[in-house]
GUVEXKE-20357 format. One line per field, with one value per residue (C-alpha): residue number from 0; x, y, z. Coordinates in steps of 0.05 Angstrom, whole numbers. Example, Ala and Ser with C-alpha at 12.3 -4.5 7.8 and 13.67 -1.06 7.14 Angstrom:
n = c(0;1) .
X = c(246;273) .
Y = c(-90;-21) .
Z = c(156;143) .
***
This chain:
n = c(0;1;2;3;4;5;6;7;8;9;10;11;12;13;14;15;16;17;18;19;20;21;22;23;24;25;26;27;28;29;30;31;32;33;34;35;36;37;38;39;40;41;42;43;44;45;46;47;48;49;50;51;52;53;54;55;56;57;58;59;60;61;62;63;64;65;66;67;68;69;70;71;72;73;74;75;76;77;78;79;80;81;82;83;84;85;86;87;88;89;90;91;92;93;94;95;96;97;98;99;100;101;102;103;104;105;106;107;108;109;110;111;112;113;114;115;116;117;118;119;120;121;122;123;124;125;126;127;128;129;130;131;132;133;134;135;136;137;138;139;140;141;142;143;144;145;146;147;148;149;150;151;152;153;154;155;156;157;158;159;160;161;162;163;164;165;166;167;168;169;170;171;172;173;174;175;176;177;178;179;180;181;182;183;184;185;186;187;188;189;190;191;192;193;194;195;196;197;198;199;200;201;202;203;204;205;206;207;208;209;210;211;212;213;214;215;216;217;218;219;220;221;222;223;224;225;226;227;228;229;230;231;232;233;234;235;236;237;238;239;240;241;242;243;244;245;246;247;248;249;250;251;252) .
X = c(-25;40;11;-49;-7;38;-23;-50;16;16;-55;-36;-86;-31;35;103;111;43;62;129;92;44;102;148;163;169;147;200;173;242;246;219;214;147;152;91;118;123;54;72;138;117;41;30;37;89;73;94;135;109;163;214;171;133;58;69;115;66;8;48;66;-3;-33;16;-1;-75;-73;-55;-119;-81;-99;-53;-23;20;53;84;49;32;-38;-17;15;-43;-91;-51;-55;-130;-143;-123;-141;-204;-223;-162;-179;-131;-122;-98;-70;-30;-12;-32;-67;-106;-147;-180;-202;-272;-253;-201;-250;-229;-258;-310;-277;-214;-191;-164;-141;-79;-77;-50;-33;-4;20;-5;-44;21;38;-27;6;51;-3;-52;-1;6;-70;-89;-29;-52;-124;-101;-64;-126;-121;-172;-148;-165;-143;-125;-100;-74;-58;13;50;36;-34;-27;-98;-124;-87;-115;-186;-169;-136;-176;-174;-99;-86;-133;-97;-59;-2;7;40;58;76;109;153;184;219;185;164;97;121;155;91;52;105;100;26;14;34;35;89;97;126;151;151;190;168;206;160;195;238;312;341;294;341;284;264;333;321;254;288;341;292;254;316;337;270;273;204;211;177;188;216;233;228;259;236;168;162;88;88;144;111;44;76;112;48;10;58;49;-26;-25;13;-37;-94;-60;-50;-124;-144;-106;-142) .
Y = c(-645;-682;-749;-736;-721;-782;-825;-801;-816;-884;-899;-875;-816;-766;-767;-754;-690;-665;-681;-644;-581;-585;-595;-540;-486;-435;-425;-403;-354;-341;-268;-282;-340;-335;-359;-402;-428;-361;-365;-431;-402;-331;-332;-287;-298;-263;-190;-157;-94;-61;-7;-26;-81;-78;-88;-153;-179;-160;-195;-259;-257;-241;-296;-346;-321;-319;-391;-412;-379;-325;-251;-214;-147;-104;-43;20;13;77;89;84;16;-8;9;-36;-91;-82;-90;-164;-172;-129;-159;-122;-58;2;47;114;147;85;64;-7;-59;-112;-175;-209;-282;-283;-350;-314;-267;-243;-284;-247;-262;-222;-186;-115;-73;-39;37;72;144;198;268;306;301;302;235;202;163;125;118;89;41;16;13;-24;-72;-90;-98;-143;-185;-198;-146;-100;-29;38;102;165;218;290;289;316;351;420;412;360;372;336;273;271;271;199;181;117;87;99;64;5;-18;-81;-47;23;44;117;155;224;269;337;325;259;270;238;165;189;219;156;113;152;139;68;-1;-36;-38;23;19;86;102;166;199;240;300;363;423;422;404;345;313;274;238;228;276;242;174;198;228;163;121;168;169;164;130;54;3;38;2;40;21;53;120;119;43;40;-31;-52;-19;-53;-122;-119;-96;-153;-204;-176;-176;-247;-269;-233;-271;-335;-313;-296;-363;-398;-358) .
Z = c(-843;-852;-835;-878;-939;-926;-918;-986;-1019;-987;-1011;-1082;-1079;-1086;-1126;-1096;-1134;-1110;-1039;-1047;-1067;-1010;-961;-988;-941;-997;-1069;-1118;-1167;-1198;-1177;-1107;-1059;-1024;-950;-939;-873;-840;-807;-772;-748;-728;-725;-782;-860;-901;-916;-981;-983;-1048;-1056;-1109;-1136;-1203;-1207;-1243;-1190;-1136;-1172;-1176;-1103;-1077;-1120;-1088;-1017;-1030;-1054;-983;-955;-916;-911;-959;-941;-985;-953;-985;-1050;-1089;-1114;-1186;-1176;-1133;-1188;-1236;-1186;-1176;-1250;-1240;-1167;-1161;-1093;-1060;-1021;-1025;-965;-993;-930;-908;-979;-964;-1007;-969;-981;-923;-928;-897;-866;-824;-789;-721;-663;-622;-555;-564;-500;-499;-557;-587;-580;-642;-621;-663;-646;-705;-769;-810;-778;-803;-859;-812;-759;-808;-835;-764;-751;-815;-806;-735;-759;-816;-766;-727;-670;-642;-654;-620;-657;-617;-666;-661;-588;-588;-532;-562;-535;-479;-454;-517;-496;-425;-453;-472;-407;-388;-458;-461;-396;-411;-475;-481;-518;-548;-614;-608;-673;-670;-710;-695;-629;-616;-545;-545;-529;-465;-440;-455;-425;-360;-351;-372;-345;-413;-466;-512;-581;-607;-681;-702;-765;-815;-803;-779;-797;-815;-747;-746;-796;-831;-765;-735;-677;-662;-664;-616;-568;-565;-556;-499;-464;-388;-387;-378;-422;-489;-549;-612;-687;-747;-776;-810;-795;-778;-801;-756;-694;-710;-720;-654;-619;-653;-627;-556;-565;-589;-527;-483;-517;-501;-429;-424;-450;-393;-339) .
***
């Protein structure tokens, strides 16, 4: 790309100012600097955190991102705010449970030869918001996703009905509130990485997810990494990086 742009400048088919815009690593919108270089650095384009931003700011950011042909993902965006954005960007799809706004470029369709999948497991129905944030994020990042919901330790037999598909995943994201025990159980029966996501679901002594977070950090099962409370996005992003590396390894075989 660099040589092509420099060649066009040399031939007079592109001005220096146009070349500077194409080569810029970020776009300055005044209130935000959109990182167009992130996909090259990290493998995935910048993702927009919707909470705290106005609908107008989000519209400007997603227009800049979409202009580069990338899939555009907005997390933590309320339905009311999403409706305002969709009035201008009607092609975006809103996922109510996850509070995610998403546009997929058809040219970025997932290849058919992907190996394996990411398990998204959650302990209870009350954890669905965080679990769906993780699942839709992972799908938006081009991963195969397998959902296994409402399989918490209060009814452990429900979990073991999915034993084979749990074991065969490339990586698992495990979402749980209350005491946060489910990741330890999963970590003890699989040979792949487990990313634990504590949720703020629980009664008073749960301390809005702190007890679940500490349980996961103190797990005696090996291979468990822990992200912040209610951070389904962070869990999915880390899982997608692992999944991406696994695809590269499969290509070399």
